[in-house]
Backbone as JSON, one array per atom type, in Angstrom:
{
  "sequence": "MRIVPGGPVLIDGPVDIVTGDGTTHSSDRVVVALCACRRSHRFPFCDTSHRRRVRRTTEPDAEGSAQRPEQ",
  "N": [[-117.73, 99.35, 76.99], [-116.15, 96.82, 75.16], [-113.27, 95.32, 73.87], [-112.71, 92.85, 71.57], [-110.12, 90.68, 71.15], [-108.72, 90.45, 67.96], [-111.2, 90.63, 66.88], [-114.48, 92.14, 66.95], [-115.49, 95.41, 68.3], [-117.32, 95.63, 71.15], [-120.21, 97.24, 72.19], [-122.55, 98.73, 74.46], [-125.93, 98.83, 73.6], [-129.05, 100.49, 72.84], [-127.77, 102.08, 69.8], [-126.71, 104.91, 67.82], [-124.75, 105.33, 65.09], [-122.52, 107.46, 63.53], [-120.94, 107.66, 60.53], [-117.85, 108.49, 58.78], [-118.64, 109.72, 56.39], [-120.94, 110.97, 57.07], [-123.23, 109.46, 57.2], [-125.83, 107.99, 59.09], [-126.13, 105.18, 61.13], [-128.24, 102.92, 62.7], [-128.89, 100.86, 65.57], [-130.87, 98.73, 67.51], [-130.18, 96.78, 69.24], [-129.22, 95.08, 72.3], [-126.51, 94.63, 72.85], [-124.02, 95.76, 70.73], [-122.02, 94.91, 67.99], [-119.24, 96.32, 66.68], [-117.44, 96.64, 63.69], [-113.98, 96.07, 63.49], [-112.08, 95.32, 61.73], [-112.62, 96.11, 59.18], [-113.56, 94.47, 57.14], [-116.15, 93.77, 57.0], [-119.3, 93.23, 55.43], [-121.4, 94.59, 56.26], [-120.58, 96.97, 57.32], [-120.77, 99.78, 59.49], [-121.11, 97.69, 61.26], [-120.3, 94.52, 62.7], [-119.96, 91.51, 60.86], [-118.82, 89.11, 61.24], [-116.78, 88.67, 59.41], [-114.12, 88.77, 59.99], [-113.34, 86.34, 60.84], [-111.5, 83.63, 59.76], [-111.74, 81.0, 57.46], [-110.13, 78.08, 57.75], [-108.66, 75.46, 56.09], [-108.03, 72.17, 57.11], [-104.98, 70.63, 56.73], [-103.9, 68.49, 57.75], [-104.63, 65.58, 59.72], [-105.6, 64.82, 63.05], [-104.13, 62.18, 65.0], [-104.89, 59.33, 67.12], [-103.67, 60.1, 69.52], [-103.76, 62.8, 69.32], [-101.79, 64.03, 67.88], [-100.74, 65.65, 64.92], [-101.02, 64.28, 61.69], [-100.07, 63.72, 58.32], [-102.54, 63.32, 55.79], [-103.07, 60.18, 54.16], [-102.16, 59.48, 50.79]],
  "CA": [[-117.13, 98.95, 75.74], [-115.2, 95.71, 75.27], [-112.57, 95.03, 72.62], [-112.45, 91.43, 71.42], [-108.87, 90.53, 70.38], [-108.92, 89.87, 66.63], [-112.62, 90.67, 66.53], [-115.16, 93.44, 66.98], [-115.62, 96.21, 69.51], [-118.68, 95.44, 71.65], [-120.69, 98.37, 72.97], [-123.93, 98.59, 74.91], [-126.88, 99.51, 72.72], [-129.1, 100.82, 71.42], [-126.82, 103.11, 69.39], [-126.71, 105.56, 66.52], [-123.36, 105.5, 64.69], [-122.35, 108.36, 62.4], [-119.68, 107.35, 59.86], [-117.1, 109.63, 58.27], [-119.34, 110.42, 55.3], [-122.14, 111.59, 57.62], [-124.35, 108.51, 57.23], [-126.18, 107.5, 60.42], [-126.54, 103.78, 61.2], [-128.87, 102.69, 64.0], [-129.12, 99.49, 66.02], [-131.6, 98.7, 68.77], [-129.74, 95.6, 70.0], [-128.71, 95.32, 73.65], [-125.07, 94.72, 72.65], [-123.75, 95.99, 69.32], [-120.64, 94.58, 67.6], [-118.74, 97.21, 65.64], [-116.34, 96.05, 62.94], [-112.66, 96.68, 63.7], [-111.17, 94.85, 60.68], [-113.08, 96.75, 57.95], [-113.9, 93.46, 56.14], [-117.58, 93.5, 57.1], [-120.2, 93.67, 54.36], [-122.41, 95.39, 56.95], [-119.83, 98.0, 58.03], [-119.81, 99.66, 60.58], [-121.44, 96.59, 62.14], [-119.54, 93.29, 62.46], [-120.68, 90.35, 60.32], [-117.86, 88.02, 61.51], [-115.85, 88.48, 58.29], [-112.76, 88.67, 60.52], [-113.04, 84.92, 61.06], [-111.02, 82.98, 58.54], [-111.99, 79.57, 57.33], [-108.85, 77.45, 57.45], [-108.79, 74.04, 55.82], [-107.02, 71.34, 57.75], [-104.17, 69.84, 55.79], [-103.49, 67.29, 58.5], [-105.67, 65.04, 60.59], [-105.0, 64.34, 64.29], [-104.23, 60.75, 65.25], [-105.54, 59.0, 68.39], [-103.04, 60.85, 70.61], [-103.92, 64.22, 69.08], [-100.71, 64.55, 67.05], [-101.15, 65.84, 63.53], [-100.37, 63.46, 60.69], [-100.52, 64.02, 56.96], [-103.43, 62.29, 55.26], [-102.46, 59.29, 53.17], [-102.6, 59.8, 49.42]],
  "C": [[-116.13, 97.83, 76.03], [-114.58, 95.48, 73.9], [-112.25, 93.55, 72.6], [-111.18, 91.29, 70.59], [-109.12, 89.82, 69.05], [-110.35, 89.93, 66.15], [-113.19, 92.07, 66.66], [-114.98, 94.19, 68.3], [-117.08, 96.08, 69.93], [-119.06, 96.64, 72.5], [-122.14, 98.12, 73.36], [-124.83, 99.43, 74.02], [-128.09, 99.94, 73.5], [-128.18, 101.99, 71.09], [-127.2, 103.71, 68.04], [-125.25, 105.85, 66.21], [-123.34, 106.42, 63.48], [-120.97, 108.09, 61.8], [-119.06, 108.62, 59.29], [-117.79, 110.41, 57.16], [-120.66, 111.04, 55.76], [-123.36, 110.69, 57.67], [-124.57, 108.03, 58.66], [-126.7, 106.07, 60.31], [-127.07, 103.55, 62.6], [-128.98, 101.2, 64.29], [-129.83, 99.56, 67.36], [-131.25, 97.47, 69.61], [-129.19, 96.02, 71.37], [-127.19, 95.47, 73.63], [-124.83, 94.8, 71.14], [-122.28, 95.7, 69.05], [-120.24, 95.48, 66.44], [-117.5, 96.59, 65.0], [-115.05, 96.82, 63.2], [-111.7, 96.29, 62.58], [-111.48, 95.47, 59.32], [-113.36, 95.76, 56.82], [-115.41, 93.23, 56.05], [-118.35, 94.03, 55.89], [-121.32, 94.53, 54.93], [-121.77, 96.53, 57.73], [-120.73, 99.21, 58.3], [-120.09, 98.51, 61.54], [-120.66, 95.33, 61.73], [-120.45, 92.22, 61.88], [-119.82, 89.09, 60.4], [-116.95, 87.73, 60.32], [-114.41, 88.35, 58.75], [-112.35, 87.22, 60.76], [-112.6, 84.31, 59.74], [-111.36, 81.51, 58.58], [-110.68, 78.92, 56.9], [-109.1, 75.97, 57.23], [-107.68, 73.29, 56.53], [-106.28, 70.56, 56.69], [-103.67, 68.58, 56.46], [-104.65, 66.85, 59.36], [-105.01, 64.54, 61.87], [-105.15, 62.83, 64.42], [-104.87, 60.54, 66.63], [-104.96, 59.78, 69.57], [-103.17, 62.36, 70.43], [-102.8, 64.84, 68.27], [-101.18, 64.64, 65.61], [-100.33, 64.94, 62.61], [-100.91, 63.86, 59.33], [-101.47, 62.93, 56.49], [-102.73, 61.46, 54.2], [-103.02, 59.61, 51.8], [-102.72, 58.57, 48.59]]
}
């Protein structure tokens, strides 16, 4: 088992997961990513919902420093 900081828990598969309500979820993958953030639409499996899409409000200049875009 490997815990990805800010991401899923990776376990060696194949697996059968039994959730709190008694439902069994199966995966035959070699490595299975289990959701740790509870945002997944495929819970208990990770669908990368933990990743946030962040819009850049600044653009880097030639030296890599961030500058505000001209309006």
